[in-house]
C-alpha positions as MATLAB code, in Angstrom:
seq = 'XXXXXXXXXXXXXXXXXXXXXXXXXXXXXXXXXXXXXXXXXXXXXXXXXXXXXXXXXXXXXXXXXXXXXXXXXXXXXXXXXXXXXXXXXXXXXXXXXXXXXXXXXXXXXXXXXXXXXXXXXXXXXXXXXXXXXXXXXXXXXXXXXXXXXXXXXXXXXXXXXXXXXXXXXXXXXXXXXXXXXXXXXXXXXXXXXXXXXXXXXXXXXXXXXXXXXXXXXXXXXXXXXXXXXXXXXXXXXXXXXXXXXXXXXXXXXXXXXXXXXXXXXXXXXXXXXXXXXXXXXXXXXXXXXXXXXXXXXXXXXXXXXXXXXXXXX';
ca = [
     210.634  155.559  154.470;
     206.777  155.399  153.787;
     205.193  152.223  152.206;
     203.437  154.733  149.728;
     206.798  155.876  148.300;
     207.902  152.203  148.036;
     204.801  151.313  146.066;
     205.126  154.329  143.742;
     208.620  153.356  142.921;
     208.388  149.633  142.544;
     208.067  149.695  138.665;
     211.322  151.792  138.606;
     212.941  149.329  140.738;
     211.907  146.302  138.778;
     212.968  148.091  135.427;
     216.378  148.987  137.087;
     215.594  152.694  136.572;
     215.967  153.620  140.354;
     219.094  155.499  141.658;
     221.650  153.528  143.512;
     220.719  155.188  146.851;
     217.125  155.067  146.529;
     217.444  151.507  145.484;
     219.416  150.525  148.573;
     216.792  152.337  150.946;
     213.795  150.558  148.974;
     215.528  147.222  149.566;
     216.222  147.949  153.204;
     212.465  148.798  153.552;
     211.469  145.552  151.609;
     213.321  143.490  154.205;
     211.266  144.601  157.041;
     207.790  145.188  155.378;
     206.018  141.980  154.264;
     203.196  144.120  152.681;
     205.740  145.943  150.304;
     207.588  142.523  149.707;
     204.163  141.191  148.633;
     203.560  144.174  146.356;
     207.222  143.664  144.757;
     206.387  140.120  144.019;
     202.976  140.879  142.249;
     204.732  143.685  140.274;
     207.425  141.289  139.153;
     204.819  138.596  138.092;
     202.849  141.504  136.243;
     206.103  142.360  134.604;
     206.817  138.791  133.557;
     203.362  138.499  131.978;
     203.913  141.486  129.897;
     207.315  140.372  128.760;
     205.609  137.544  126.905;
     203.809  139.714  124.580;
     205.742  141.140  121.474;
     206.616  144.883  121.562;
     205.042  147.031  118.720;
     206.657  150.246  117.691;
     204.197  153.134  117.465;
     203.400  154.268  113.842;
     204.807  157.457  112.551;
     201.344  158.984  112.226;
     200.664  158.261  115.815;
     203.748  159.675  117.046;
     203.264  162.962  115.099;
     199.654  163.180  116.188;
     200.862  163.102  119.728;
     203.340  165.720  119.090;
     200.801  167.942  117.714;
     198.388  167.330  120.494;
     200.987  168.036  123.138;
     202.135  171.154  121.396;
     198.468  172.278  121.304;
     198.160  171.369  124.975;
     201.245  173.327  125.835;
     200.154  176.390  123.898;
     196.866  176.327  125.849;
     198.417  175.959  129.163;
     198.344  179.083  131.550;
     201.997  179.837  132.895;
     202.313  181.129  136.520;
     203.413  184.454  137.318;
     207.133  185.827  137.126;
     207.808  185.464  140.847;
     206.060  182.070  140.837;
     208.404  180.860  138.046;
     211.420  182.609  139.789;
     211.102  181.065  143.127;
     211.512  177.442  144.180;
     211.555  175.110  147.071;
     215.280  174.432  147.727;
     214.571  171.560  149.955;
     212.535  169.894  147.442;
     215.042  170.415  144.876;
     217.953  169.116  146.599;
     215.955  165.963  147.397;
     215.470  165.704  143.770;
     219.006  165.837  143.064;
     219.769  163.304  145.838;
     217.491  160.719  144.394;
     218.429  161.612  140.693;
     222.105  161.478  139.901;
     221.026  161.734  136.225;
     219.510  165.210  137.170;
     222.892  166.445  138.509;
     224.629  165.203  135.533;
     222.022  166.680  133.152;
     222.595  170.152  135.055;
     226.406  169.685  134.459;
     225.801  168.922  130.714;
     223.437  171.836  130.253;
     226.093  174.238  131.765;
     228.670  172.947  129.650;
     226.479  173.026  126.414;
     225.616  176.738  127.436;
     229.387  177.680  127.231;
     229.892  175.821  123.980;
     226.983  177.921  122.596;
     228.205  181.029  123.881;
     231.612  180.297  122.268;
     230.029  179.427  118.983;
     227.873  182.758  119.210;
     231.157  184.784  119.646;
     233.070  183.090  116.807;
     230.063  183.323  114.330;
     229.950  186.965  115.039;
     233.550  187.696  114.400;
     233.022  188.529  110.857;
     230.898  187.905  107.665;
     233.536  185.890  105.918;
     233.806  183.521  108.682;
     229.997  183.112  109.074;
     229.717  182.663  105.276;
     232.316  179.849  105.086;
     230.747  178.038  108.328;
     227.217  178.265  106.659;
     228.616  176.736  103.428;
     230.081  173.873  105.281;
     227.131  173.084  107.485;
     225.765  169.562  106.848;
     222.151  169.260  106.026;
     220.349  168.363  109.397;
     218.483  165.113  109.673;
     214.725  165.572  110.250;
     215.149  164.471  113.838;
     217.253  167.357  114.424;
     214.651  169.986  113.098;
     212.670  171.626  115.971;
     210.507  173.594  113.669;
     209.697  175.409  110.425;
     209.899  179.216  110.904;
     208.821  180.446  107.431;
     207.957  179.185  103.945;
     207.867  181.782  100.941;
     207.725  181.365   97.131;
     209.221  183.942   94.680;
     206.216  185.298   92.721;
     206.200  183.699   89.271;
     208.940  181.308   89.950;
     209.336  177.783   91.196;
     211.888  178.693   93.659;
     210.956  178.299   97.364;
     212.794  179.651  100.518;
     212.518  177.833  103.869;
     213.611  178.883  107.273;
     213.996  176.155  109.721;
     215.089  175.916  113.448;
     217.861  173.488  114.719;
     219.760  174.692  117.524;
     219.785  178.056  115.521;
     217.623  179.079  112.704;
     218.856  177.891  109.196;
     217.625  178.460  105.732;
     217.286  176.476  102.459;
     216.282  177.428   99.017;
     215.564  175.728   95.973;
     212.858  174.445   93.516;
     209.761  172.469   94.525;
     211.429  169.609   92.657;
     214.294  169.756   95.028;
     214.340  166.697   97.318;
     215.473  168.626  100.497;
     212.722  171.335   99.899;
     210.183  168.450   99.569;
     211.350  166.871  102.732;
     211.170  170.235  104.669;
     207.750  170.742  103.327;
     206.575  167.462  104.265;
     208.130  167.879  107.810;
     206.320  171.223  108.279;
     202.944  169.847  107.138;
     203.115  167.142  109.856;
     205.211  168.779  112.685;
     205.158  172.400  112.733;
     203.617  174.169  115.696;
     202.735  177.364  113.528;
     199.269  176.550  111.757;
     200.256  179.494  109.153;
     203.422  177.728  108.298;
     201.370  174.396  108.123;
     199.062  175.948  105.577;
     201.784  177.298  103.475;
     203.608  174.006  103.299;
     200.442  172.119  102.493;
     199.377  174.670   99.725;
     202.811  174.060   98.094;
     202.290  170.348   98.395;
     199.102  170.352   96.540;
     201.112  171.192   93.439;
     202.570  167.689   93.532;
     199.938  165.403   94.929;
     200.971  162.796   92.590;
     203.751  161.877   94.661;
     203.064  159.242   97.296;
     204.709  160.754  100.222;
     202.969  164.044   99.469;
     199.636  162.474   99.018;
     199.896  160.761  102.450;
     201.059  164.007  104.052;
     197.845  165.722  102.694;
     195.714  162.828  103.978;
     197.352  163.117  107.388;
     196.847  166.863  107.371;
     192.983  166.059  106.435;
     192.734  163.590  109.253;
     194.683  165.262  112.119;
     195.434  169.121  111.618;
     193.602  171.195  114.158;
     193.432  174.179  111.694;
     190.455  173.986  109.138;
     192.107  176.096  106.611;
     194.929  173.521  106.401;
     192.301  170.722  106.135;
     190.474  172.607  103.404;
     193.711  172.922  101.433;
     194.551  169.310  101.925;
     191.119  168.551  100.522;
     191.825  170.599   97.429;
     195.038  168.704   96.693;
     193.274  165.476   97.155;
     190.263  166.107   95.063;
     191.639  164.626   91.718;
     192.367  161.379   93.301;
     189.110  160.572   95.042;
     187.864  158.343   92.020;
     191.056  156.328   91.599;
     192.790  156.193   95.014;
     190.476  154.246   97.573;
     192.760  155.489  100.345;
     191.987  158.926   99.443;
     188.547  158.306   99.248;
     188.334  156.889  102.605;
     190.032  159.762  104.058;
     187.593  162.073  102.576;
     184.772  160.015  103.651;
     186.176  160.237  107.363;
     186.346  164.026  106.920;
     182.664  164.109  105.842;
     181.505  162.085  108.703;
     183.661  163.214  111.463;
     185.160  166.574  110.922;
     183.738  169.376  113.117;
     184.041  172.254  110.565;
     181.006  172.473  108.249;
     183.220  173.931  105.463;
     185.367  170.900  105.427;
     182.441  168.690  105.404;
     180.687  170.400  102.659;
     183.799  170.571  100.604;
     184.379  166.767  101.313;
     180.630  165.908  100.141;
     181.123  167.723   96.746;
     184.395  165.944   96.215;
     182.657  162.740   96.577;
     179.764  163.310   94.377;
     181.453  161.797   91.245;
     181.917  158.478   92.915;
     178.358  158.587   94.663;
     177.597  155.046   93.208;
     180.345  153.463   95.345;
     178.632  151.418   98.063;
     180.525  152.798  100.998;
     179.830  156.425   99.687;
     176.340  155.723   98.889;
     175.884  154.300  102.655;
     177.343  157.341  103.947;
     175.134  159.863  102.007;
     171.975  157.687  103.049;
     172.849  158.267  106.642;
     173.562  161.913  106.034;
     170.242  162.363  104.310;
     168.343  160.653  107.012;
     169.661  162.278  110.291;
     172.630  164.689  109.768;
     172.401  167.662  112.121;
     173.624  170.146  109.475;
     170.791  171.244  107.407;
     172.779  171.998  104.278;
     174.517  168.749  104.320;
     171.410  166.885  104.901;
     169.785  168.725  101.830;
     172.776  168.113   99.553;
     172.881  164.306  100.688;
     169.103  163.905   99.796;
     169.846  165.703   96.403;
     172.552  163.316   95.450;
     170.497  160.387   96.609;
     167.706  161.243   94.458;
     169.797  161.261   91.425;
     170.884  157.578   92.124;
     169.007  154.698   90.601;
     167.263  152.352   92.999;
     168.955  149.117   94.084;
     166.929  146.137   93.704;
];
């Protein structure tokens, strides 16, 4: 066993995450290698120091932003060819199974789950009556079980909304915009969905109820983190009426004006902030934009707004 492998797995050893057979081999190596034993001592000391600090849970916004960035990265990753994905190294695969009993257990569980899924599919396709009864008895899934929102549609001229969402299989919920379940699904789609068109549809519907505090938070989140400028513009539209009275909304719009990469989003944010241009923070931002912003239109508009303000003694 090489020292390099031991040092790479010391943290797993300290946190008791190493497989039993690998743990045994590592301990045998530590008994005859002073350098690795010294490395283990330093690792344990570092672990003890970290344990003295309180553990802070990540905020929901941070978790969701990380998920969205991961999804975007996965969408942009080029996959290998068919034969490259089909072939593999049997020796390396067997070594992974040897040192990872959990992997072997996961393979067994996946095989069992596949059999159950196939049985469920056969039962669900046995007749329309059985499928109908099963659909009626299905409990509403928790948000953590939803893998994505497939589509959002609103019946023309009505308040009725239909949402298709994926768990293990695609399901559908229908109801009015005032329905709590519909609102929860729309909020989920606005924050977590991988399809920018669905996010746009959800934010568009949420702008009809921006007086709800959870909806307003979702719109501010979309304005700050959504990768699609159309979604950010739609979020601005919903937040516009609250720039004057809600300082959190004002701060979110100010951040969009300063940091957003899309000129259209920045221009819309600038216009929304004009009614509160006397606010000290807004005035300070407008002053900086008027002096040195790289966008000529925004620089010109900021100068126009500043010219309308009285001088401060």
